[in-house]
C-alpha positions as CSV (number, residue, x, y, z in Angstrom):
1,X,1.2,47.1,39.3
2,X,0.6,47.7,35.4
3,X,2.5,51.1,34.1
4,X,0.6,54.2,32.9
5,X,1.5,53.4,29.2
6,X,-0.1,49.9,29.7
7,X,-3.4,51.2,31.5
8,X,-3.8,53.9,28.6
9,X,-3.4,51.0,26.2
10,X,-5.9,48.8,27.9
11,X,-8.4,51.9,27.7
12,X,-7.8,52.4,24.1
13,X,-8.3,48.8,23.3
14,X,-11.0,48.1,25.5
15,X,-13.9,48.2,22.8
16,X,-11.7,45.9,20.6
17,X,-11.2,43.3,23.7
18,X,-15.0,43.6,24.5
19,X,-15.9,42.9,20.8
20,X,-13.6,39.9,20.8
21,X,-15.1,38.5,24.1
22,X,-18.6,38.9,22.5
23,X,-17.6,36.9,19.5
24,X,-15.9,34.1,21.7
25,X,-18.8,33.8,24.1
26,X,-20.2,30.3,25.2
27,X,-23.3,30.8,22.8
28,X,-21.3,31.3,19.7
29,X,-18.7,28.7,20.1
30,X,-21.4,26.3,21.2
31,X,-23.2,27.1,18.0
32,X,-19.8,26.7,15.8
33,X,-19.2,23.3,17.4
34,X,-22.6,22.1,16.7
35,X,-22.0,22.9,13.1
36,X,-18.6,21.6,12.5
37,X,-18.3,18.5,14.9
38,X,-21.8,17.0,14.9
39,X,-22.8,14.2,12.7
40,X,-24.4,15.9,9.6
41,X,-27.2,13.0,9.7
42,X,-28.4,13.5,13.1
43,X,-28.5,17.3,12.7
44,X,-30.5,16.9,9.5
45,X,-32.7,14.8,11.6
46,X,-33.2,17.3,14.2
47,X,-33.3,20.8,11.9
48,X,-33.5,24.0,14.1
49,X,-36.2,26.0,13.3
50,X,-34.3,29.2,14.1
51,X,-31.4,28.6,11.8
52,X,-31.0,26.3,8.8
53,X,-28.6,23.6,9.4
54,X,-26.5,24.4,6.3
55,X,-25.5,27.8,7.7
56,X,-22.6,27.7,10.0
57,X,-23.4,31.5,11.3
58,X,-26.6,32.9,12.7
59,X,-27.7,36.5,12.0
60,X,-26.8,37.2,15.8
61,X,-23.2,35.6,15.5
62,X,-22.8,37.4,12.0
63,X,-23.4,40.6,13.8
64,X,-21.0,40.2,16.4
65,X,-18.2,39.2,13.9
66,X,-18.8,42.4,11.9
67,X,-18.7,44.3,15.1
68,X,-15.4,42.5,15.8
69,X,-13.9,43.3,12.3
70,X,-15.0,47.1,12.8
71,X,-13.2,47.4,16.1
72,X,-10.1,45.7,14.6
73,X,-10.3,48.1,11.7
74,X,-10.5,50.9,14.2
75,X,-7.2,50.1,15.9
76,X,-5.4,51.0,12.7
77,X,-3.1,48.2,13.4
78,X,-3.7,46.2,10.1
79,X,-5.6,46.8,6.9
80,X,-8.5,44.2,6.4
81,X,-10.6,43.0,3.5
82,X,-14.4,44.2,3.7
83,X,-16.6,42.5,5.7
84,X,-18.2,40.4,3.1
85,X,-15.0,39.1,2.0
86,X,-14.1,38.1,5.5
87,X,-17.6,36.4,6.4
88,X,-17.3,34.4,3.1
89,X,-13.9,33.3,3.8
90,X,-14.7,32.2,7.5
91,X,-18.1,30.3,6.2
92,X,-16.1,28.6,3.5
93,X,-13.5,27.3,6.3
94,X,-16.3,26.1,8.5
95,X,-18.0,24.2,5.8
96,X,-14.7,22.7,4.9
97,X,-14.1,21.9,8.6
98,X,-17.7,20.5,9.0
99,X,-17.0,18.0,5.9
100,X,-13.1,17.2,7.0
101,X,-14.2,16.0,10.7
102,X,-17.7,14.0,9.3
103,X,-15.6,12.2,6.5
104,X,-12.5,11.8,9.0
105,X,-14.6,10.6,11.9
106,X,-16.5,8.2,9.8
107,X,-13.4,6.7,8.9
108,X,-12.1,6.5,12.5
109,X,-15.4,4.8,13.9
110,X,-15.3,2.2,11.0
111,X,-11.7,1.7,11.8
112,X,-12.5,1.4,15.7
113,X,-15.6,-1.1,14.8
114,X,-13.1,-3.5,12.7
115,X,-10.5,-3.4,15.8
116,X,-13.3,-4.3,18.1
117,X,-14.8,-7.1,16.0
118,X,-10.9,-8.4,15.7
119,X,-11.2,-8.8,19.3
120,X,-8.8,-5.7,20.5
121,X,-10.9,-3.5,23.0
122,X,-8.5,-0.8,23.3
123,X,-8.6,1.5,20.3
124,X,-5.6,4.1,20.0
125,X,-6.8,7.5,19.7
126,X,-5.9,9.6,16.4
127,X,-4.7,13.2,17.7
128,X,-4.8,14.5,14.3
129,X,-8.7,13.7,14.0
130,X,-10.0,13.1,17.3
131,X,-9.9,16.1,19.4
132,X,-11.6,16.9,22.7
133,X,-14.1,19.6,23.5
134,X,-11.3,22.2,24.6
135,X,-9.3,21.4,21.5
136,X,-12.6,22.3,19.6
137,X,-12.7,25.6,21.2
138,X,-9.2,26.2,20.3
139,X,-9.4,25.3,16.9
140,X,-12.6,27.4,16.4
141,X,-10.8,30.5,18.2
142,X,-7.9,30.0,15.6
143,X,-10.0,30.1,12.7
144,X,-11.7,33.4,13.7
145,X,-8.4,35.1,14.8
146,X,-6.4,33.9,12.0
147,X,-9.0,34.9,9.2
148,X,-9.8,38.4,10.6
149,X,-6.3,39.4,12.0
150,X,-3.9,37.5,9.5
151,X,-5.1,36.1,6.4
152,X,-7.2,39.3,5.8
153,X,-3.9,41.1,5.1
154,X,-1.9,40.3,2.0
155,X,1.6,41.3,3.7
156,X,3.6,38.0,5.0
157,X,5.4,40.4,7.3
158,X,2.3,40.4,9.6
159,X,3.2,37.2,11.0
160,X,6.6,38.6,12.5
161,X,4.3,41.1,14.3
162,X,3.3,40.3,18.0
163,X,-0.3,41.1,17.6
164,X,-1.0,39.4,21.0
165,X,1.1,42.1,22.5
166,X,-0.1,44.8,20.2
167,X,-4.0,44.1,20.8
168,X,-3.6,42.6,24.4
169,X,-5.0,39.2,22.9
170,X,-3.8,37.2,26.0
171,X,-6.2,39.3,28.2
172,X,-9.2,38.5,26.2
173,X,-8.4,35.0,25.4
174,X,-8.0,34.3,29.3
175,X,-11.3,35.6,29.9
176,X,-12.9,34.0,26.7
177,X,-11.6,30.5,27.9
178,X,-12.6,31.0,31.3
179,X,-16.1,31.6,30.3
180,X,-16.1,28.5,27.9
181,X,-15.3,26.6,31.2
182,X,-11.5,25.8,30.8
183,X,-9.6,24.9,33.7
184,X,-7.7,28.2,35.0
185,X,-4.2,26.3,35.4
186,X,-4.3,25.3,31.9
187,X,-5.5,28.9,30.3
188,X,-2.1,30.7,30.3
189,X,-0.6,27.5,28.3
190,X,-3.5,27.3,26.1
191,X,-3.2,31.1,25.1
192,X,0.5,30.7,24.7
193,X,-0.1,27.8,22.0
194,X,-2.8,30.0,20.2
195,X,-0.1,32.8,20.0
196,X,2.5,30.3,18.6
197,X,0.2,28.8,16.2
198,X,-1.0,32.0,14.7
199,X,2.4,33.1,14.1
200,X,3.2,30.5,11.8
201,X,0.2,31.6,9.2
202,X,-1.5,28.3,8.7
203,X,-4.9,27.8,7.1
204,X,-3.6,30.9,4.7
205,X,-0.4,29.6,3.7
206,X,-1.0,28.4,0.2
207,X,2.8,27.8,-0.7
208,X,3.1,25.3,2.3
209,X,4.7,22.1,0.8
210,X,5.9,19.0,3.0
211,X,8.0,16.0,1.7
212,X,10.5,13.7,3.2
213,X,13.2,16.2,2.0
214,X,11.6,19.4,3.6
215,X,11.4,18.1,7.3
216,X,14.3,19.8,8.5
217,X,13.6,23.0,6.8
218,X,10.0,22.6,8.4
219,X,11.3,22.1,11.7
220,X,13.8,24.9,11.4
221,X,11.1,27.5,10.5
222,X,8.9,25.9,13.1
223,X,11.3,26.9,15.9
224,X,12.2,30.3,14.3
225,X,10.1,32.9,16.2
226,X,9.7,34.7,19.4
227,X,6.1,33.3,20.1
228,X,7.4,29.8,19.4
229,X,10.5,30.1,21.6
230,X,8.6,31.4,24.5
231,X,6.1,28.8,24.2
232,X,8.5,25.8,23.8
233,X,10.3,27.2,26.7
234,X,13.8,27.4,24.7
235,X,16.6,27.8,27.4
236,X,20.4,27.5,27.0
237,X,22.4,25.1,29.3
238,X,26.3,24.4,29.0
239,X,26.1,25.6,25.2
240,X,23.1,23.6,24.2
241,X,19.6,24.9,23.3
242,X,16.7,23.0,24.9
243,X,13.0,22.9,24.3
244,X,10.2,21.5,26.4
245,X,9.4,17.7,25.2
246,X,5.5,17.9,26.0
247,X,5.0,21.3,24.4
248,X,6.9,20.3,21.3
249,X,5.1,17.2,20.8
250,X,1.8,19.0,21.6
251,X,2.5,22.0,18.9
252,X,3.8,19.7,16.5
253,X,0.6,17.5,16.5
254,X,-1.3,21.0,16.2
255,X,0.6,22.5,13.3
256,X,0.4,19.0,11.2
257,X,-3.7,19.1,12.2
258,X,-3.7,22.5,10.9
259,X,-1.6,21.5,7.8
260,X,-4.1,18.8,7.0
261,X,-6.9,21.1,7.0
262,X,-4.8,23.6,4.8
263,X,-4.4,21.0,2.4
264,X,-7.9,19.9,2.5
265,X,-9.1,23.6,2.0
266,X,-6.7,24.0,-0.8
267,X,-7.9,21.1,-2.7
268,X,-11.6,21.6,-2.2
269,X,-11.9,25.3,-2.4
270,X,-15.8,26.1,-1.9
271,X,-17.6,23.0,-0.6
272,X,-21.2,22.0,0.3
273,X,-22.7,19.1,2.1
274,X,-24.8,17.9,-0.8
275,X,-22.2,18.3,-3.5
276,X,-19.4,16.3,-2.0
277,X,-18.2,12.8,-3.1
278,X,-17.6,11.5,0.4
279,X,-15.7,8.2,-0.9
280,X,-13.3,10.6,-3.1
281,X,-12.8,12.5,-0.3
282,X,-12.1,9.7,2.3
283,X,-9.4,8.4,-0.2
284,X,-7.8,11.5,-0.5
285,X,-7.9,12.1,3.6
286,X,-6.5,8.8,4.1
287,X,-3.1,9.4,2.0
288,X,-2.8,12.5,3.3
289,X,-3.2,11.5,6.8
290,X,-0.9,8.6,6.6
291,X,1.8,10.7,5.2
292,X,1.4,13.4,7.9
293,X,1.5,10.9,10.6
294,X,4.5,9.5,9.3
295,X,6.1,13.0,9.5
296,X,5.2,13.2,13.0
297,X,6.8,9.8,14.2
298,X,10.0,10.9,12.2
299,X,10.0,14.2,13.9
300,X,9.2,12.9,17.4
301,X,11.8,10.2,16.8
302,X,14.5,12.5,15.9
303,X,13.3,14.7,18.9
304,X,14.1,11.7,21.3
305,X,17.1,10.8,19.7
306,X,18.3,14.5,20.1
307,X,17.4,14.5,23.9
308,X,15.4,17.8,23.1
309,X,18.5,19.7,21.9
310,X,17.7,22.2,18.9
311,X,20.9,21.4,17.0
312,X,20.8,17.8,17.4
313,X,17.1,17.7,16.2
314,X,18.0,19.5,12.9
315,X,21.1,17.3,12.5
316,X,19.0,14.0,13.0
317,X,16.3,15.1,10.3
318,X,18.9,16.4,8.1
319,X,21.1,13.2,8.3
320,X,17.4,11.3,7.7
321,X,17.2,13.2,4.6
322,X,20.7,12.9,3.2
323,X,20.6,9.0,3.6
324,X,17.1,9.2,1.7
325,X,18.4,11.3,-1.3
326,X,22.0,9.7,-1.6
327,X,22.2,8.0,-4.9
328,X,23.0,4.1,-4.6
329,X,26.6,3.1,-5.3
330,X,27.4,1.6,-8.5
331,X,28.3,-1.9,-8.1
332,X,31.5,-3.0,-10.2
333,X,31.0,-5.6,-12.6
334,X,33.4,-8.5,-12.2
335,X,35.7,-10.0,-14.8
336,X,33.6,-12.8,-15.2
337,X,30.4,-10.9,-15.8
338,X,32.3,-8.8,-18.2
339,X,33.4,-12.1,-20.3
340,X,29.7,-13.4,-20.2
341,X,28.4,-9.8,-21.6
342,X,30.9,-9.9,-24.4
343,X,30.2,-13.6,-25.3
344,X,26.4,-12.5,-25.5
345,X,27.2,-9.8,-27.6
346,X,29.3,-11.9,-30.2
347,X,26.1,-14.4,-30.3
């Protein structure tokens, strides 16, 4: 049975959680999915009379979003930007997601055709780009929550606060994901994943830099935090700290998926369908994607070699970085080589 304190907290947050459930309704999430993930050519061919195709949020959705922002503001937990700023930020992110997935999926389908024409029937799915319906729901929920609850606040300390616990978000998300048709057996895992991802601040972290020599730092930061520890089921056995293999690989893929989007957002800023150079974006995206795929493979390879032990994983990545950054040994010149050099100088 819930404690009296919990029941009082639930009553106090009831309007907030109701506004969140209204925002994450099937109608609004379907509208956003249709805008972000449907092919833009087919959308232009079948324009809706009620809403222009280049508007990610209808008036109805904007009202629900404004209501959620106001209820968040009333909780007095965090200071927010004004409603128009938050709305503009969300629209900009959704526009970028729309372009990102249209360009990326165009590239993937072209690659798929080449593979089939070469006589290969099986095409390997790219988890960074090709996501299923449930993952699309989670990505859109992440964008809405991250932009309203996290990126609206200037302080980086906010990422250390467990807002899921403070605002009883697990309860709201469980109900919302259920109404979207998600399997009840998976919903707890999905809310845990969203909590872990939101705690890392992606899509709002402008300083994030990744290269071959920063993977160990990236993974160390990734493994640091209550939400991540709980999601990865970190447990100690015989002096070693272990993590869950499947959850680790899924979360790493999600983090890099968000990293790609963050990089895309930072490089394109405000974007509109009619003003984009798809060829240039495709080239940039291919370069970023290849680099990120290489990072994922390195981390997963290091993870397998570490047998899912935290210390061993960090050590393996650190070793790999040291090998890469270690300067090449100077080869001593033999006496015969030295004599030849002297002769050349004399001549």
